[in-house]
TORVO-166597 format. One record per residue: residue in one letter; x, y, z of N, C-alpha, C, O in turn. Coordinates in steps of 0.05 Angstrom, whole numbers, plus 32768, in hexadecimal, padded with zeros to 4 digits. Layout:
+------+------+------+------+-------+-------+-------+------+------+------+------+------+------+
! rest ! n.xx ! n.yy ! n.zz ! ca.xx ! ca.yy ! ca.zz ! c.xx ! c.yy ! c.zz ! o.xx ! o.yy ! o.zz !
+------+------+------+------+-------+-------+-------+------+------+------+------+------+------+
!    a !    X !    Y !    Z !     X !     Y !     Z !    X !    Y !    Z !    X !    Y !    Z !
...
+------+------+------+------+-------+-------+-------+------+------+------+------+------+------+
This chain:
+------+------+------+------+-------+-------+-------+------+------+------+------+------+------+
! rest ! n.xx ! n.yy ! n.zz ! ca.xx ! ca.yy ! ca.zz ! c.xx ! c.yy ! c.zz ! o.xx ! o.yy ! o.zz !
+------+------+------+------+-------+-------+-------+------+------+------+------+------+------+
!    m ! 8571 ! 837C ! 87B1 !  8573 !  838F !  8789 ! 855F ! 83A7 ! 878C ! 8546 ! 83A8 ! 8791 !
!    t ! 856F ! 83B8 ! 8787 !  855D !  83CF !  8783 ! 8557 ! 83CE ! 875F ! 8567 ! 83C7 ! 874D !
!    r ! 853D ! 83D5 ! 875C !  8536 !  83DB !  874B ! 8526 ! 83F3 ! 873F ! 8513 ! 83FC ! 874B !
!    a ! 8532 ! 83FE ! 8721 !  852C !  8414 !  871A ! 8519 ! 8414 ! 86F8 ! 851B ! 8407 ! 86E3 !
!    a ! 850A ! 8427 ! 8701 !  8501 !  8427 !  86E0 ! 850A ! 843E ! 86D2 ! 8509 ! 8453 ! 86DF !
!    f ! 8515 ! 843E ! 86B3 !  851C !  845F !  86AD ! 8510 ! 8461 ! 868D ! 8510 ! 8450 ! 867C !
!    r ! 850A ! 8474 ! 868D !  84FB !  847C !  8676 ! 850C ! 848D ! 8660 ! 851F ! 849A ! 8669 !
!    y ! 8508 ! 848D ! 8648 !  8516 !  849B !  863A ! 850A ! 84B0 ! 8637 ! 84F2 ! 84B3 ! 8633 !
!    v ! 8522 ! 84C6 ! 8639 !  851B !  84E1 !  863C ! 852B ! 84F7 ! 8622 ! 8541 ! 84F2 ! 8618 !
!    h ! 851C ! 850C ! 861B !  852A !  8516 !  8605 ! 8535 ! 852A ! 8618 ! 8528 ! 852D ! 862C !
!    w ! 8550 ! 853D ! 8613 !  855D !  8554 !  8627 ! 8559 ! 8563 ! 8613 ! 8554 ! 855D ! 85FB !
!    t ! 855D ! 8580 ! 861F !  8564 !  8590 !  8611 ! 857C ! 85A3 ! 8616 ! 857F ! 85A7 ! 862E !
!    m ! 858C ! 85B1 ! 8608 !  85A0 !  85BF !  861C ! 8594 ! 85DF ! 8616 ! 8582 ! 85E6 ! 8606 !
!    g ! 85A2 ! 85F0 ! 8626 !  85A1 !  860F !  861F ! 85AD ! 8618 ! 8631 ! 85BA ! 860C ! 8642 !
!    r ! 85A7 ! 8639 ! 862D !  85BE !  8640 !  8640 ! 85AF ! 863E ! 8658 ! 8598 ! 8637 ! 8658 !
!    e ! 85C3 ! 8647 ! 8678 !  85B1 !  8642 !  8692 ! 85AD ! 8665 ! 868D ! 85BA ! 8678 ! 8684 !
!    t ! 8591 ! 8661 ! 869C !  8581 !  867B !  86A1 ! 857F ! 867E ! 86C1 ! 8573 ! 8693 ! 86C9 !
!    a ! 8585 ! 8673 ! 86CD !  858B !  8679 !  86ED ! 8593 ! 8699 ! 86F2 ! 85A7 ! 86A2 ! 86E7 !
!    p ! 8585 ! 86A6 ! 86FF !  858E !  86C7 !  8706 ! 85AC ! 86C1 ! 870C ! 85BD ! 86CE ! 86FF !
!    e ! 85B3 ! 86AE ! 871E !  85CB !  86B8 !  872A ! 85E6 ! 86B0 ! 870F ! 85FE ! 86B7 ! 870E !
!    a ! 85D9 ! 86A1 ! 8701 !  85F1 !  8695 !  86ED ! 85FB ! 86AC ! 86DE ! 85E7 ! 86B8 ! 86D6 !
!    p ! 8609 ! 86B4 ! 86D9 !  8615 !  86C7 !  86BC ! 861F ! 86B7 ! 86A2 ! 862E ! 86A5 ! 869D !
!    e ! 8610 ! 86C7 ! 8695 !  8611 !  86BF !  8678 ! 862E ! 86B8 ! 866C ! 862B ! 86A7 ! 865B !
!    m ! 8644 ! 86BF ! 866F !  865F !  86B0 !  8674 ! 866D ! 86C4 ! 868C ! 8666 ! 86D7 ! 8699 !
!    v ! 868B ! 86AF ! 8688 !  869A !  86B8 !  86A3 ! 86B4 ! 86BC ! 8688 ! 86B6 ! 86AC ! 8675 !
!    h ! 86C7 ! 86D9 ! 868D !  86DA !  86D9 !  8677 ! 86FA ! 86D5 ! 868A ! 86FC ! 86DC ! 86A1 !
!    e ! 870B ! 86CB ! 867D !  8729 !  86CD !  8690 ! 873C ! 86CB ! 867A ! 873D ! 86BF ! 8664 !
!    m ! 874D ! 86E0 ! 868B !  8762 !  86E2 !  8679 ! 877E ! 86CE ! 8681 ! 877C ! 86C4 ! 8697 !
!    e ! 8796 ! 86C7 ! 8674 !  87A8 !  86B9 !  867C ! 87C0 ! 86C6 ! 8667 ! 87BE ! 86CB ! 864F !
!    c ! 87D7 ! 86C9 ! 867B !  87F1 !  86D8 !  8669 ! 87F7 ! 86B2 ! 8662 ! 87F2 ! 869D ! 866E !
!    t ! 8801 ! 86B7 ! 864B !  880E !  86A2 !  863B ! 882A ! 86A1 ! 8642 ! 8834 ! 868A ! 8642 !
!    t ! 8839 ! 86B7 ! 8648 !  8858 !  86B6 !  8652 ! 8855 ! 86B1 ! 866F ! 8865 ! 869F ! 8677 !
!    c ! 8849 ! 86B8 ! 867D !  884B !  86AA !  869D ! 8831 ! 8698 ! 86AB ! 8832 ! 868A ! 86C0 !
!    n ! 881D ! 869C ! 869A !  8808 !  868E !  86A9 ! 87FD ! 8698 ! 86BF ! 87F3 ! 8689 ! 86CF !
!    a ! 87FE ! 86B4 ! 86C3 !  87E8 !  86CA !  86D0 ! 87CD ! 86C7 ! 86CC ! 87C4 ! 86C6 ! 86B6 !
!    e ! 87C0 ! 86C4 ! 86E0 !  87A1 !  86C8 !  86D7 ! 8794 ! 86E4 ! 86E3 ! 8798 ! 86EC ! 86FA !
!    s ! 877E ! 86F2 ! 86CB !  8770 !  8701 !  86D5 ! 8764 ! 86F9 ! 86EB ! 8764 ! 8708 ! 86FE !
!    g ! 8757 ! 86DF ! 86EB !  8742 !  86DE !  8700 ! 8721 ! 86E1 ! 86EE ! 871A ! 86F1 ! 86DD !
!    a ! 8712 ! 86C8 ! 86FD !  86FD !  86CA !  86EC ! 86E8 ! 86DD ! 86EA ! 86DA ! 86DF ! 86FF !
!    q ! 86E0 ! 86F0 ! 86D0 !  86D6 !  8707 !  86D7 ! 86BC ! 8700 ! 86C7 ! 86BD ! 86F3 ! 86B3 !
!    d ! 86A1 ! 870D ! 86D3 !  8686 !  870F !  86C0 ! 8680 ! 8720 ! 86A5 ! 8672 ! 871D ! 8691 !
!    d ! 869C ! 8740 ! 86B0 !  869B !  874F !  869A ! 86BA ! 8743 ! 8682 ! 86CF ! 873C ! 868C !
!    f ! 86B6 ! 8745 ! 866E !  86C6 !  8741 !  865F ! 86E2 ! 8758 ! 8662 ! 86F9 ! 8751 ! 8661 !
!    e ! 86D6 ! 877B ! 8667 !  86E9 !  878B !  8661 ! 86F1 ! 8781 ! 8681 ! 8706 ! 8775 ! 867B !
!    a ! 86F0 ! 877E ! 8694 !  8700 !  877C !  86AB ! 8720 ! 8765 ! 86A6 ! 8737 ! 8768 ! 86AD !
!    a ! 8715 ! 8755 ! 869D !  872C !  8745 !  868B ! 873C ! 874A ! 867E ! 8754 ! 8742 ! 867F !
!    r ! 8731 ! 875A ! 866A !  8744 !  8765 !  865B ! 8753 ! 8771 ! 8661 ! 876A ! 8770 ! 8659 !
!    d ! 8746 ! 8784 ! 8677 !  874F !  87A2 !  868A ! 8775 ! 878B ! 868F ! 878C ! 878B ! 8687 !
!    w ! 8766 ! 877F ! 869E !  8782 !  876F !  86B3 ! 879C ! 8765 ! 869D ! 87B4 ! 8762 ! 86A3 !
!    a ! 878F ! 8760 ! 8683 !  87A3 !  8760 !  8673 ! 87B3 ! 8776 ! 866D ! 87CB ! 8773 ! 866C !
!    f ! 87AA ! 8788 ! 866A !  87B2 !  87A3 !  865F ! 87CA ! 87A3 ! 8678 ! 87E2 ! 87A3 ! 8674 !
!    a ! 87BA ! 87A2 ! 8695 !  87CE !  87AD !  86A7 ! 87E8 ! 879A ! 86AB ! 87FE ! 87A2 ! 86AF !
!    h ! 87E1 ! 8786 ! 86A9 !  87F0 !  8768 !  86A7 ! 8808 ! 8770 ! 8694 ! 881E ! 8769 ! 869D !
!    t ! 8809 ! 8780 ! 8679 !  881C !  877F !  866A ! 8829 ! 8795 ! 866E ! 8841 ! 8796 ! 8668 !
!    g ! 8819 ! 87AB ! 8679 !  8829 !  87C6 !  8680 ! 8839 ! 87C3 ! 8699 ! 884B ! 87D4 ! 869C !
!    g ! 8836 ! 87AE ! 86AD !  884F !  87A5 !  86BB ! 8861 ! 8791 ! 86B7 ! 8872 ! 8789 ! 86C7 !
!    n ! 885B ! 8789 ! 869E !  886F !  8778 !  8694 ! 886D ! 8770 ! 866E ! 8863 ! 875F ! 865F !
!    p ! 887C ! 878B ! 8669 !  887D !  8790 !  864D ! 887F ! 8772 ! 863C ! 8870 ! 876D ! 8629 !
!    s ! 888C ! 8766 ! 8642 !  8899 !  874E !  8632 ! 8878 ! 872F ! 8631 ! 8877 ! 871A ! 8624 !
!    h ! 886C ! 8737 ! 863C !  8857 !  872E !  8641 ! 883D ! 872F ! 8631 ! 882A ! 873C ! 863A !
!    r ! 883C ! 8723 ! 861A !  882B !  8730 !  8604 ! 8815 ! 871D ! 85FD ! 8802 ! 8724 ! 85EF !
!    g ! 8816 ! 8706 ! 8608 !  8800 !  86F5 !  85F9 ! 87F1 ! 86EA ! 8609 ! 87FA ! 86E4 ! 861F !
!    y ! 87D9 ! 86E6 ! 8603 !  87C4 !  86DF !  8618 ! 87AC ! 86C8 ! 860B ! 87A6 ! 86C3 ! 85F4 !
!    r ! 87A4 ! 86BE ! 8621 !  8790 !  86AA !  8615 ! 8775 ! 86B3 ! 8627 ! 8775 ! 86BC ! 863E !
!    e ! 875D ! 86AE ! 8616 !  8743 !  86B3 !  8629 ! 873B ! 86A1 ! 8629 ! 873E ! 8692 ! 8616 !
!    i ! 8726 ! 8695 ! 8648 !  871E !  8685 !  864E ! 8701 ! 868F ! 8655 ! 86FA ! 869E ! 8667 !
!    v ! 86F3 ! 8682 ! 8641 !  86D4 !  868A !  8647 ! 86BF ! 866C ! 8653 ! 86BD ! 8654 ! 864B !
!    t ! 86B0 ! 867B ! 866A !  86A4 !  865C !  866D ! 8684 ! 866E ! 866A ! 867E ! 8684 ! 8671 !
!    r ! 8676 ! 865A ! 865F !  8659 !  865C !  8655 ! 864C ! 8648 ! 8671 ! 865A ! 8639 ! 8680 !
!    f ! 8632 ! 864B ! 8674 !  8620 !  8638 !  868E ! 8609 ! 8630 ! 8679 ! 85FC ! 8640 ! 866C !
!    w ! 8606 ! 8616 ! 8678 !  85F3 !  8609 !  8669 ! 85E1 ! 8600 ! 867B ! 85E5 ! 8606 ! 8693 !
!    r ! 85CA ! 85F1 ! 8673 !  85B5 !  85E2 !  8689 ! 85AF ! 85CE ! 8670 ! 85AA ! 85D3 ! 8658 !
!    m ! 85B1 ! 85B4 ! 8681 !  8597 !  859C !  8676 ! 857D ! 859F ! 867F ! 8576 ! 85A1 ! 8696 !
!    t ! 856F ! 859F ! 866C !  8553 !  8599 !  8673 ! 8541 ! 8584 ! 8666 ! 853D ! 8586 ! 864E !
!    p ! 8533 ! 856D ! 8675 !  8522 !  8558 !  8667 ! 8512 ! 8572 ! 865A ! 850F ! 8587 ! 8665 !
!    e ! 850A ! 8569 ! 863F !  84F3 !  856D !  862E ! 84DF ! 856E ! 8640 ! 84DC ! 855F ! 8653 !
!    g ! 84CF ! 8585 ! 8639 !  84BA !  858F !  864B ! 84AD ! 8598 ! 865F ! 8496 ! 859D ! 8666 !
!    g ! 84CF ! 859A ! 866D !  84DD !  85A6 !  8683 ! 84D4 ! 859F ! 869A ! 84D3 ! 85AF ! 86AD !
!    g ! 84CB ! 8582 ! 869C !  84C4 !  8572 !  86B5 ! 84E0 ! 8569 ! 86BD ! 84F2 ! 8569 ! 86AD !
!    g ! 84E6 ! 855F ! 86DB !  84F6 !  8547 !  86D9 ! 850A ! 8565 ! 86F3 ! 8507 ! 857D ! 86F5 !
!    t ! 8519 ! 8552 ! 86FF !  8526 !  8568 !  8717 ! 8547 ! 8570 ! 870B ! 8556 ! 857F ! 8717 !
+------+------+------+------+-------+-------+-------+------+------+------+------+------+------+
């Protein structure tokens, strides 16, 4: 039998601060055909895709924006892994 000791730890949640992590990722999805812009760090790139998609498909006028934000849980005091 394996034994383990656990202690109560307070956690905080905040934005991911790793240098390689983007602040957020944007994606546009056509609600007519479900075509997607692909994940973009820059909202303007996702929006430009939507304009181009409607330009090639004039009846495709509805879009859904999908936004991904990155968060990190940290034990109070910054300790642990």
